[in-house]
C-alpha positions, -999 to 999 in steps of 0.1 A, spaced: 143 316 624 115 293 617 92 322 606 121 334 582 123 297 567 86 295 563 87 330 545 115 319 522 96 287 514 64 307 507 83 329 483 99 301 465 65 283 462 49 313 448 79 318 423 77 282 411 41 284 404 44 315 385 72 300 364 49 269 356 19 291 348 30 318 323 2 345 322 15 367 293 -9 365 265 6 351 232 6 374 202 24 350 176 2 319 170 13 288 151 -16 265 141 -19 227 139 -2 209 110 21 239 101 57 246 99 72 282 104 105 299 106 97 333 121 121 361 113 103 386 135 80 383 166 61 408 185 56 389 217 52 354 232 50 326 208 23 298 210 26 263 192 -12 251 191 -4 215 180 -7 189 171 20 186 145 31 223 148 69 229 140 86 261 146 123 269 139 133 298 163 167 298 149 171 334 138 190 356 162 163 384 166 163 389 205 146 372 235 119 345 230 90 335 252 77 303 237 47 281 249 49 245 233 19 223 234 18 184 233 29 168 199 47 202 188 84 206 179 105 236 186 138 242 171 155 268 192 190 286 191 200 305 222 213 339 214 234 366 229 212 391 210 188 386 239 198 411 266 177 395 293 168 359 287 145 336 268 120 314 283 105 281 269 77 260 285 72 225 273 41 205 279 42 166 281 49 150 246 64 182 232 99 183 218 128 209 221 157 207 197 185 229 208 208 244 179 244 254 187 244 287 203 248 307 236 226 331 255 206 329 288 178 303 282 153 290 310 133 259 301 103 248 323 89 214 313 63 187 322 72 151 327 72 135 291 86 165 273 118 157 252 148 181 252 175 172 226 207 190 233 233 173 209 257 205 214 257 204 251 242 241 250 241 257 285 205 263 297 187 264 331 158 239 333 130 232 359 106 205 360 69 215 365 44 190 378 19 208 356 22 238 333 -9 260 326 -11 282 295 -34 311 288 -64 299 268 -60 304 231 -84 298 202 -66 272 178 -97 267 158 -89 258 120 -113 287 110 -82 308 113 -66 287 84 -91 292 56 -62 293 33 -53 259 42 -79 248 15 -58 266 -11 -24 248 -2 -4 236 -33 -5 198 -34 32 186 -32 46 150 -37 83 141 -28 100 109 -35 120 88 -31 119 90 6 143 81 19 164 97 -7 202 92 -14 209 110 -47 181 129 -59 148 141 -43 119 147 -69 93 172 -61 60 173 -80 36 202 -76 -1 206 -84 6 241 -97 34 265 -98 27 301 -86 50 330 -94 74 340 -66 73 306 -50 103 291 -35 115 258 -19 136 257 13 152 227 30 159 228 67 181 203 87 172 190 121 187 221 137 165 245 118 194 257 94 184 263 57 206 240 36 189 246 3 169 277 -11 155 276 -45 131 295 -66 105 272 -82 105 269 -120 79 243 -133 60 217 -117 87 191 -113 118 198 -94 150 176 -89 170 185 -60 204 168 -54 208 156 -19 239 135 -23 261 162 -4 237 163 26 246 143 57 223 114 66 193 127 88 158 141 88 151 173 68 119 195 63 111 208 28 90 240 27 72 250 -2 65 288 3 42 309 -20 24 342 -16 -8 324 -5 3 294 14 31 273 30 33 235 26 57 214 44 70 177 42 98 159 60 121 134 42 150 114 52 184 113 35 201 79 39 231 69 18 
């Protein structure tokens, strides 16, 4: 009996260690100071940080997401995942769960934040320490960062109109505004350098404005307060 209990404890310990040390190498890398809404992924996702924001709210199957400190993941569980989605949260990272359903496992270090306003059903496990595969998050992979369009938004907080001023206007550029759950509430093609966006019908809260062009992506956060 003692031998059997020891074996069960050994298997449990090995399983827990493997859960807290994912070994699959990421294929989709999100770099520091960036905001992304992936519509297709080829493998595990990796949020480099700091200030990396990813909106995994499109129902495209199972997700495996590594979230580093000072990164934010918006995640919608989905039944389009036949197996299960897995999320690993390092300390000082944030997971915001959108309304949805589907098998989701979350492993997190102390100090990670999980916001679950819709009481979404997930399975969670605390890890003393989470070890990720070594990834090169060097800014050299972000050469196009130098070519980002300069964007100014005001007032912030806004109550009626949000003004957006741009340094240049590229063809085929657009603006999208995402709420705190990663849902797009505004999508507009850009015409000119100065855009006025009505926000009086938006609920109070924090929003992310993404400027998307063929050569770059720029993001800013703003608050609606009425």
